[in-house]
N, C-alpha and C positions, 0 to 999 in steps of 0.2 A: 426499599430493603436492598443492599447491596451484599454481594458474595464475594467471598475473599477464600484462597487455600489458607490452610493454617500457615502454608511456608511464607505466604505474603505478609499474612496478617502480623505473624511475630517476625518483623523485619531483623531484628538485630539478634534473634535468638539462634541457639544450635539444634533445636530439635527437627528431627526429620518426620513429616506428618503427611498423612495420605489422604484422610477425609475432609469435608468442607466446614469452613466456619461461618457462621452468619454474623454481620455486623449491621446494626440498625441505629439509625440517626435520624431524628425527626424533631420537629417543632421548634419555634422561635424561643430564643433566651427571654427570661421572665424580665420585668421593668427594673431600673436600679434601685438598689434599696439605700436606704440612709443609715441602717442599722451598724452601729460600730461592735466589733467583736470584742467580748472579754477576754483578758489574757489566757483563760482556760480554754476558750472557744475559738483561740487564733486561727488554727487551721482548719477550721470549719468552712465548707464551700459557701462562697455567698449567694446571697437570692437572687443576684444577676448572674445570667449565663450560667446555671447549674445544669451541668454534664454529668449523667450517671450513667455508670457501666456495671455490668454483673458477669461473673466468670463461673460457669456452671460445671460441675464434673460429670454431668450427664446430659440428658436431651429433655427438649421443652415440651416433649409430649408424653413424659412417663406417667402423668397422673398421678403425680406425688409430690418429693423433693424439688425436683429440678423445674417442673411445670409451675409450681408455687412461687418459686423464687423469679421465673421469667413472668408471672403475671403480677408479682410486686413491681417489677420495674414498669410495667405498662401502667399500673396504678399512679407511679409517681410521675410520669408521663400526663396522665391525666389530671391529677391533682396540681402539679407545680409547672406544667408547660415546659420540663426539662428536655433537652436531647438526649437521648438514651440509647443505648448499644448493648450487645451482648455478645458472648462467645461460648459455645457448648463443647461438651466431651473434651475438656481440658485435664490430662492426666498430671500426676505428681511431678514427673519432669519437667512438664510444662508450665507450671503454676508462678514461678518467680517472674518467667518472662512476659505472661500475658499480664500479670499486675503491672508491669514496668511499661509494657507497650500502651497501655490505657492511660497511665500517668504521663507518659511523653506525649500522647495525643491530646492533652488538655482536659481530661477527665477529671473531676475536682472531687467526685465520691464513687469511690469503686467498691463494690460487695464481693467478697470471695464467699461463696455460697456453700460453706461446710466448714467443720472443726479441722479437717485435714490440710486445710491451706494455712494453718497457723503459722508454721515454720516459715512458709513462703512469706507471708504478710510482714513477719519479723524481720525477715531479712531485706526487704525492700522499702519498707516504707520509711526509714531514715534518709533513704537517697531523694525522696520525694516530698518535701514537706508542704508542699502546697495544695497535695492530694490528699484527700481523707479516706482510709481503709477501713471497711465493716467487715470484721468474720462474723459470719452468719453461724451461729452455734461455736463460735470460737472462742479461745482464751488468751489470744494474744494481746500483747498491751503497748500503750506508747502515746506520745503526744497528739498524734493523728492516727490513730488505731481505737476504734470502738469495737466491742464484743456484744452481739445483739445475741440474745439467748432466750428461748422458750423455758419455762419452768417445767422441763419433761416430767421431773420426778412426782409434781402434782397430780398429772393425769394418769402416770403409771400405778400409783398409790392406789388410785380408784379402780383402776383394772386388775389391779393385784387383789382386791376384794373379791371381785367377782369371779377372778379365777381360782381363788382357793375354794370359793363357795359350791362352785360348779366341776372340779377335778375331782374325779373317781379315783385316780391312781394316786392322788397327793404327789405329783410331779408335773410341775409346769416349766416351761422354758422361754428364754429371751434369744431373740435371733437378729443379729444386725449385721450392717456390712463392714463397720472398722469399729474399732476401739478406741475411744478418747473421750473427753469430759462429758460429753453430751450423752453419749451412750452408756455410760459408766452412770451417771445420774439415773437415766431412765430405768437402768436394770435395778439400781438400789431402790427405786421408788414402788418397782413390782415387788421386791423382795419384802420390804417394809409393810406393804399393803397386804402380801399374802399371808405374811406371817403373823400380822396384827388378827388374822381369823384363825390360823392354826400353826403355832410356833414349829411344829415337826414337817412341814411342806416342805419338799426339796425344790429349790429353784435352781435351774443351770442355765449358761450362757453361751453361745455359740457365735463366732463372727466369721463370715464368709471370705472376708477381704476384697468384696466388690460388690457394690450396691445395686448393680444392672444386669449381672452374670445370672441367667434364669437357671441354668443347668447346674451351676455351684450350690445356688439357694435350694433348688429341689433335692441334691445331694444331700445336703445340711438339714433339711427338713425330713428327708427319710431317715437319716441317723438319730435325730430327736425322736421321731417317732418310735422307732426301733428300740429306744432307751426307756420308753414306757410313759413318756410325758403325753399328756392329753388335752393340754392348753398351751398355745405358744403364742406369745407377745413378739410381733414382728416388727422390726423397722428396716424397711429397704425401700428400694426407688422403683426401676424398671423391673426388678425382679419380685415385687411384692405381689401381685397377681398370681404369679406361679407358687408361691408359698401359700397363700389362701387357697387357692384350688385345691393344690395338695390336702391340705387340712379337710377341705371338704370332701375330698375321693376318699382319704383315709376315716373319716368319721370323727375327726376331733375338732376342738374349738381353735379359734384365732382371734385375735384383735387388729383392726386395720389402723392405719397411722398416716398422720399428716391430711390426708383427705378422709372423708366419710366413706370406707370401702365394705359396707354392709352390701351393696348391690353386686359386688365383686365376687362374692360367694357367700350369698343368702344363708345356707345352711350352716357355716363355719363361723362366721365373722359374729361376736358377741356384741360389740361396740366398737368405735373407733375412737383412738386419741387424736382428736382435730386439731391442727395446728395451723392457723391462718398466718402463715409466715409471709405471705403476700402484703397483709395488710401492716404486719410487724415492720417489714422493710420499710413500707411506705411513712410509716411513723416516724421513723429515724430520717427520712428524706425531709419529713415536715420540720424537723428540728435544724437540718441542715440549711435549709432555705431560709431560716430565722437567725441562723451563727448562731444557735445554741447548741451544736452537736458537739460532745466531748470527748476526751479520751478515756473512756470508762465502761464498764460494763453495764448493758441494759438488760434486765431481766423481766419478763412480761411473762404472768401467771392467770390462774383461775379469777383474779380481779379483774381481767380483760376478757370477758366472756365471749367478744366478738373474735378473740385472738386465739384462745385455747378453751376447748371445751370437749365434753363427749357427744359422740355421735348419737345416730338413730340405734336403740336397742333391739336386739334379737327377741323373738318371741320366747327362747330357751332361756332367758333372763328373766327370772319370776318378779313379779312387780313388788312383791316385799323386798327383794333385793335391790332393785331399782331406788326404791324408797329409802334403804340403807346407804346407797352410794350418794343420793342427794342430800341426806343429812350429814353426811361424812364431809362432802364438798362444803355445805354451809358453814361446818366446825371449821374448816381450813379458811374460808373467808374471815369468819369471825375469829381469827387465830386461838381457837379453843385447841385446835391440832396446828401443830409448828413443825416444822423441819429443821433441825439447828445443826451447826457443824459439831462433830465429835471424833472422838476417837476409836477405833475399833480394829482389832488385829493389827496395832501398831501402825494404821495408817488412818489418814484423815476422811472422812464421810460424812454424811448428814443420817440423824438419827430421828425418828418422831418422838412427840412428846406430846401428852394430854390425849383426850378421847371425844368422842362425838357425843 
């Protein structure tokens, strides 16, 4: 483990940074491979000398999004014997330079952990054709850019069913750090699931602007509760425990996200949208090691139950409702229920078709 200040890490950048950055490099290069890359996979990292880095917007101890990304990096080291590195707490102004710096250091696979990195990836990738960039939850595209997505809409649809059945006020809310494609899809799933139970139910959305600021999250949560919502689906990182505990203190329900968070607030959390983003990250590294990673979108959903599934249920969720959720999930897997691109309100979105 080597410790750098951000100023020394971002050698060619202009950012002025105070807190520390951790850079971790370990293991030996993997043996040479005789695999020949196809034209589409020409920019994929070779199976020999795989060097993998991840850039995180938050801290690796948040027990949520950033920690999952860090654990994915360690999964790659375990499975591929890759040299690995990470940097945490990278703000928007520092994103492009952090991406560039890893590429300059010879890392051939660089993960940017969040859709908020899309613009920086798009800006940098063309300058470093030998490095493959992966936008986790991203939408950036290019010859050496892959977008890794969890189908958040599928899980939030199931949670919407639960929320609509248990809400007494018929007002539910979505609370997240930032508004981009992944959070919009998750919000859409919550809306579709809830309205399949009660078309008149109200679904509101709030974005704090920060995934980790607990004070902002608590303020937003209090405003949501004051508006009458009694079930909240949250997607936050370090701020998530504050939101879940506030729900518990105020006697309303909430959903965990990314990790199984029932134990964080056992009275409030109905279930969690568990997203094993660590395994998803490792899955793309497996492709990279075989020279099969391509510049495309990789979307992983309920058909990969080790990656996306619901967590433990609260006793407040009746057995009959749990069975309904299971039946609905089976219908999604059997494609009896599908989520197809449609136009609504003049905008492209996804609509549900079919029934359980």
